[in-house]
C-alpha positions in Angstrom: -30.8 -17.6 -33.6 -29.4 -16.2 -30.3 -27.1 -13.2 -30.4 -24.0 -12.9 -28.2 -23.5 -9.5 -26.8 -20.1 -8.6 -25.4 -19.6 -5.5 -23.5 -16.6 -3.8 -22.1 -16.7 -1.7 -19.0 -13.9 0.8 -18.6 -13.4 2.5 -15.3 -11.0 5.4 -15.0 -9.9 7.0 -11.8 -8.4 10.0 -13.5 -7.0 13.1 -11.8 -7.4 16.6 -13.1 -8.4 18.4 -9.9 -4.9 19.6 -9.2 -4.6 16.9 -6.5 -0.9 16.2 -5.9 -1.5 12.8 -4.3 1.1 10.2 -5.2 0.9 6.4 -4.8 -2.9 6.3 -4.9 -3.7 8.4 -1.9 -3.2 8.2 1.9 -5.3 5.1 2.3 -4.2 3.3 -0.8 -2.5 -0.1 -0.1 1.2 0.4 -0.8 0.6 4.2 -1.2 3.1 6.6 0.2 0.4 9.1 1.0 0.1 12.7 -0.2 3.1 14.9 -0.9 3.0 17.6 1.8 5.4 20.5 2.7 8.0 20.0 5.3 7.0 21.4 8.7 9.8 22.1 11.3 9.7 20.2 14.6 11.8 19.8 17.6 13.4 16.3 17.7 13.0 14.5 21.1 14.0 11.0 20.1 16.7 9.9 17.7 17.5 6.3 16.7 19.8 4.4 14.3 19.3 0.8 13.1 21.9 -1.2 11.2 20.5 -3.8 8.8 21.4 -3.9 5.1 22.3 -0.2 5.4 21.9 2.3 8.3 18.5 3.9 8.9 18.2 6.9 11.1 15.0 8.3 12.5 14.3 11.5 14.5 10.8 12.3 15.9 9.1 14.8 18.2 7.8 11.9 20.4 9.5 9.9 23.2 9.3 6.3 24.3 9.9 2.8 22.9 7.8 3.4 19.7 9.8 6.4 18.9 13.1 4.4 19.5 11.9 1.6 17.2 11.1 3.8 14.2 14.5 3.4 12.6 13.9 -0.4 12.3 11.1 -0.2 9.8 10.3 2.6 7.3 6.7 1.5 7.3 6.3 1.9 11.0 4.1 4.7 12.3 3.9 6.8 15.5 0.5 5.6 16.6 -0.5 9.2 17.5 0.0 12.8 16.2 3.6 13.6 15.5 6.4 14.2 13.0 9.4 12.1 11.8 12.4 12.3 9.6 13.7 9.0 8.4 16.7 8.5 6.1 19.0 5.8 4.8 22.8 5.7 4.3 25.2 3.0 3.4 28.6 2.2 4.9 30.7 -0.1 2.8 32.9 -0.9 5.8 30.0 -2.1 7.9 31.2 -0.3 11.0 28.9 0.0 14.1 29.3 3.7 13.8 29.3 4.5 10.0 32.0 7.3 10.2 32.0 9.4 7.1 30.1 12.0 5.1 27.0 11.0 3.2 24.9 12.8 0.6 21.2 12.7 0.2 20.4 12.1 -3.4 17.9 14.0 -5.5 15.1 12.3 -7.4 13.9 10.0 -4.6 10.4 8.7 -4.9 7.9 8.1 -2.1 8.9 4.9 -0.2 6.7 1.8 -0.6 4.5 1.1 2.4 3.8 -2.4 1.3 4.7 -3.9 4.6 7.6 -5.9 3.1 10.2 -3.2 2.6 11.7 -2.1 5.9 14.4 0.1 4.4 14.1 3.6 3.0 15.7 3.7 -0.4 19.5 4.2 -0.2 20.5 7.9 0.0 16.9 9.1 0.5 15.3 11.1 3.4 11.7 11.8 4.2 9.6 14.0 6.5 6.4 12.2 7.6 3.4 13.7 9.5 0.8 11.7 11.4 -2.6 12.7 12.8 -4.1 12.0 16.2 -5.1 8.4 15.2 -1.6 7.7 13.9 -2.7 7.9 10.3 -0.1 9.1 7.8 -1.1 12.5 6.6 1.7 12.8 4.1 5.3 12.8 3.2 7.9 15.4 2.1 10.9 14.1 0.1 14.3 15.7 0.8 15.7 17.3 -2.3 19.3 17.5 -1.0 21.3 17.0 2.2 24.3 15.8 4.0 24.9 13.6 7.0 28.3 13.8 8.8 29.1 10.9 11.2 32.1 10.8 13.6 32.8 8.5 16.6 33.7 5.0 17.6 32.2 1.5 17.8 30.0 2.5 20.7 29.5 6.3 20.3 28.3 8.1 17.2 28.0 11.9 16.7 25.6 12.5 13.9 25.0 15.8 12.1 22.0 15.9 9.7 21.2 18.8 7.4 18.4 18.3 4.9 16.6 20.5 2.3 13.0 20.0 1.6 12.2 22.3 -1.4 14.3 25.1 0.1 13.3 24.6 3.8 16.2 23.4 6.0 16.1 20.7 8.7 19.1 20.5 10.9 19.8 18.2 13.9 23.0 17.2 15.6 23.1 14.5 18.3 25.1 11.7 19.8 23.9 8.0 20.1 25.7 5.8 22.5 25.3 2.0 22.9 27.2 -1.2 23.3 28.2 -2.8 19.9 25.6 -5.0 18.4 22.7 -3.6 20.4 20.3 -2.3 17.8 18.6 0.1 17.5 20.8 2.8 19.1 18.4 5.3 20.7 18.5 8.5 22.6 
């Protein structure tokens, strides 16, 4: 008589080392990378893209890649640098979303699954990249406000964000013809 042996193999990737990695780690598919502290930087390029909502990006790099960051929250810099990316919604669908918008608390890391181009509504993130353009990690804004004034072709944007007590502030003007997206300076 033959015996049937059934075995179960359980694999556990359990933490416990004090690692604060979220989303499976920097290289994990769909992972948002490690949670890192905010690091102040001087913004050199700012852009805004209107899709379902409005996505605003500021970075310490210049050029067409920096201008395009607002179009896709999964996009990277391709080199070492820093970025702030945030999302706000204007129910009036104006070209310049005049108003005051709050950054909500409790945001989670964005999905980098390649399908979602939008940062979650009302969320803001600081992202840091290494020399090879690899995402080193993300800091989640815990509070903030965005004030927008202007017209159909000229937006004055004032961003103040808090990252666990550290403040990021940037005020700038974006000018473009209506329907030409993204607006970039």
